C-alpha positions in Angstrom: -17.2 10.6 -11.5 -14.8 12.2 -9.1 -11.2 12.3 -10.0 -10.1 10.4 -6.9 -12.6 7.6 -7.5 -11.2 7.2 -11.1 -7.7 6.9 -9.7 -8.9 4.4 -7.1 -10.5 2.1 -9.6 -7.8 2.6 -12.2 -4.1 2.6 -11.5 -4.5 2.1 -7.8 -6.6 -1.0 -8.0 -4.7 -3.4 -5.9 -5.3 -6.6 -7.9 -4.0 -5.1 -11.1 -1.1 -3.1 -9.7 0.4 -4.5 -6.5 -1.7 -7.7 -6.1 -0.2 -9.9 -8.7 3.3 -9.0 -7.5 2.3 -9.6 -3.9 0.9 -13.0 -4.6 3.8 -14.0 -6.8 6.2 -13.2 -3.9 4.0 -15.2 -1.5 4.3 -18.2 -3.8 8.1 -17.7 -3.9 8.3 -16.6 -7.5 10.6 -13.8 -6.7 10.3 -10.4 -5.2 11.7 -8.2 -7.9 8.3 -7.2 -9.3 6.9 -6.5 -5.8 9.9 -4.4 -4.9 9.5 -2.4 -8.1 5.8 -1.8 -7.5 6.6 -0.6 -4.0 9.3 1.7 -5.4 6.7 3.1 -7.8 4.4 3.8 -4.8 7.3 5.4 -2.9 8.0 7.7 -5.8 4.4 8.6 -6.1 4.2 9.4 -2.4 7.2 11.7 -2.7 5.1 14.0 -4.8 1.8 13.8 -2.9 0.7 12.8 0.6 -1.9 10.2 -0.3 -2.2 7.6 -3.1 -5.0 9.5 -4.8 -3.6 13.0 -4.3 -4.0 15.6 -1.5 -6.7 13.7 0.4 -6.9 10.3 2.1 -9.0 8.1 -0.1 -10.2 4.7 -1.1 -6.8 3.6 -2.5 -5.1 4.3 0.8 -7.8 2.3 2.6 -7.4 -0.6 0.1 -3.6 -0.8 0.2 -2.9 -0.6 3.9 -3.9 -4.2 4.9 -1.7 -5.6 2.1 1.2 -3.4 3.0 0.9 -4.5 6.6 0.7 -8.2 5.7 3.6 -7.8 3.4 5.7 -6.3 6.2 4.7 -9.1 8.5 4.8 -12.1 6.1 7.4 -11.1 3.5 9.6 -8.7 5.4 9.1 -5.9 3.0 11.3 -2.8 3.3 9.4 0.4 2.6 11.0 3.5 1.1 10.9 6.6 3.2 7.8 8.2 1.5 5.9 4.9 1.7 6.8 4.5 5.4 5.7 8.0 6.1 2.4 7.3 4.3 1.9 4.2 6.5 2.5 6.3 9.6 0.0 8.9 8.5 -2.5 6.2 7.8 -1.9 4.6 11.1 -3.0 7.7 12.9 -6.5 6.8 11.8 -8.4 4.6 14.3 -9.5 2.0 11.8 -5.9 1.6 10.5 -4.5 1.4 14.1 -7.0 -1.4 14.8 -5.9 -3.2 11.6 -2.3 -3.0 12.7 -3.2 -4.5 16.0 -5.0 -7.4 14.2 -2.0 -8.0 12.0 0.4 -7.9 14.9 -1.7 -10.5 16.7 -1.6 -13.0 13.7 
């Protein structure tokens, strides 16, 4: 199994990493855990350009919609590395379309 795939299905699995914190914040159970998870992602992206390392991968694809919805619905504030990552992702046509969909909601 490729290294990036292992990372994508391990630590970067949305439901076990950011998902629980995201849904708790949506329920109004506090944002502390979500903010900490986002800070962890920001620190990770300070050291590498993409969530799974040097190349755009499945984890990036999986996280973008939730980050976009968090920005729109929860008013998330992204750290500088996470914001730069989102801009790099947004240069991809599929992500640009997703941003348009979220903006239209």
